C-alpha positions in Angstrom: 77.0 72.1 102.1 77.9 74.4 105.4 76.2 78.0 104.7 79.0 81.1 104.9 77.9 83.8 107.2 77.1 86.9 105.9 76.8 89.3 109.0 79.7 90.0 111.4 77.7 88.4 114.2 77.3 85.4 112.2 81.1 85.3 111.1 82.0 86.2 114.9 80.3 82.9 116.0 80.9 80.5 113.6 85.0 81.6 113.6 84.7 81.4 117.7 83.4 77.8 117.7 86.4 76.6 115.2 88.6 78.2 118.1 87.1 76.4 120.6 87.4 73.3 118.9 91.4 73.2 118.6 92.5 70.7 120.7 94.3 71.9 123.9 97.7 70.3 123.0 98.1 72.4 119.8 96.7 75.1 121.5 99.9 75.2 123.1 102.4 74.4 120.5 100.1 76.6 118.2 100.8 79.6 121.1 104.3 78.7 121.4 104.7 79.0 117.7 103.5 81.7 117.5 105.6 83.6 120.9 108.8 82.3 118.8 107.7 84.1 115.4 106.9 87.7 117.5 110.0 87.0 119.3 112.6 87.1 116.1 110.4 90.2 114.9 112.5 92.9 114.1 109.6 95.5 116.0 109.3 93.3 118.8 112.8 93.5 119.5 113.2 97.1 118.8 109.4 97.6 121.3 110.1 98.8 125.3 106.4 99.6 126.1 104.0 96.8 124.5 100.6 96.6 125.2 99.2 93.1 125.4 96.4 91.1 126.4 95.9 87.9 128.6 94.4 84.4 126.7 90.5 84.2 126.8 88.6 81.6 125.0 91.3 80.2 123.1 92.8 83.5 122.6 97.1 82.9 121.3 98.7 82.8 125.1 101.6 85.1 125.1 102.2 83.8 128.7 105.9 82.7 127.1 106.8 86.1 125.7 106.2 88.1 128.7 108.2 85.9 130.5 110.6 85.8 128.5 111.1 89.2 127.9 110.2 90.6 131.7 112.4 93.8 131.2 109.9 94.9 128.5 107.5 97.1 129.7 104.3 95.4 129.1 100.6 97.2 129.8 97.5 95.5 129.9 94.2 96.8 129.9 91.1 96.6 132.1 87.9 97.5 131.4 86.3 100.4 132.9 82.4 101.0 131.8 82.8 101.1 128.0 86.4 102.1 127.9 90.4 100.4 127.8 92.4 101.4 131.2 96.3 100.5 130.5 98.2 99.9 133.3 101.6 98.6 133.5 102.5 95.0 135.2 105.7 94.0 136.3 106.3 90.7 134.8 108.0 89.0 137.7 105.1 89.7 140.3 102.4 89.1 137.6 100.0 86.3 139.3 99.7 88.7 142.0 99.2 91.9 139.9 96.4 90.1 137.9 92.7 89.5 138.8 89.5 88.4 137.0 87.7 91.3 135.8 85.1 91.8 133.1 83.9 88.9 131.4 86.2 86.5 133.0 89.3 88.4 131.4 92.2 88.6 133.8 92.9 92.6 134.1 95.6 94.4 136.3 95.3 95.3 139.9 93.3 99.4 139.9 96.0 100.7 141.6 99.1 99.4 139.5 100.5 102.2 137.9 98.8 103.7 133.9 101.1 103.3 131.1 102.2 106.0 129.5 100.4 105.8 126.0 101.9 108.9 124.6 104.9 106.4 124.5 103.9 102.8 122.8 106.0 101.3 120.7 104.2 98.0 119.9 100.4 97.3 120.5 99.5 93.5 120.3 95.8 92.9 119.7 93.6 90.1 119.9 90.8 89.0 117.5 88.6 86.8 116.5 90.1 86.9 112.7 91.5 89.4 110.9 92.3 90.1 107.2 94.6 91.0 104.6 93.7 94.6 104.3 94.6 94.7 107.8 91.1 94.6 109.4 90.0 92.6 112.9 86.8 90.9 113.5 86.6 91.7 117.5 84.0 90.3 120.3 81.1 92.7 119.0 81.9 94.9 122.4 83.7 97.6 121.0 86.6 98.1 123.9 89.6 98.2 120.4 86.7 100.0 118.1 86.6 103.0 120.9 89.9 103.2 121.9 92.4 102.1 118.4 91.9 105.7 117.1 93.7 107.9 119.4 96.2 105.2 120.1 100.0 105.6 119.6 102.3 102.6 118.9 102.3 100.1 116.1 99.2 98.2 115.8 99.7 94.1 115.6 96.8 91.7 115.0 97.7 88.9 116.8 95.8 85.9 115.8 96.5 81.6 114.5 97.1 81.4 111.1 93.6 80.1 110.1 91.8 83.5 111.3 94.2 85.1 108.8 91.3 85.6 106.0 91.5 86.6 102.6 88.1 90.0 103.5 86.4 90.4 106.6 82.8 93.0 106.5 83.8 96.1 108.4 82.6 99.4 109.2 83.6 102.7 108.5 85.3 103.1 112.3 86.9 100.2 111.9 91.2 100.7 112.1 93.4 99.0 110.1 96.3 97.5 111.8 99.6 97.9 110.5 100.4 94.1 110.5 99.1 90.7 111.5 101.2 88.2 113.2 100.5 84.3 113.4 102.4 81.5 113.7 103.1 81.0 110.3 103.6 84.8 109.3 104.5 88.4 109.2 102.0 90.1 107.6 102.2 93.9 107.1 99.8 96.2 106.2 101.4 99.6 105.9 
């Protein structure tokens, strides 16, 4: 019998290993199902200014979502020291507007306009896992932990369904998300 990880670090590693084992074709289907779910979500439909992420380490791939809604204002982050800086990216010219940045993650070019963070409607947040109380397990760098407490906009964790857990260890600085969205559910935490 496999021991259940006890710390965030152990749990993160176990879950990342599990996610890496998702076959590519299944990952693509799950990503498309998640994009379809988001497309039909009223909160997404009403949102105009959206912060999101580019898939890394087999996170859900939201490319089909952005491509289907190029008229929305999409913001992507880049890492500067220990902070997230958000730039508006024109989806029609996505490939020319992005480059490989910190940690090998696609980031917007530094000369793109900054997003107006006071007028964000929706934040699609990557996670290793989320729980039923709205807490997320990130990658351990603390970028979102530092940024989320002062952010505006509806905060939604984006995960595959098998990474929606009953409970995760969390610290006092962890911000509860308002919803978790997977390919199988919308789970509001408000």
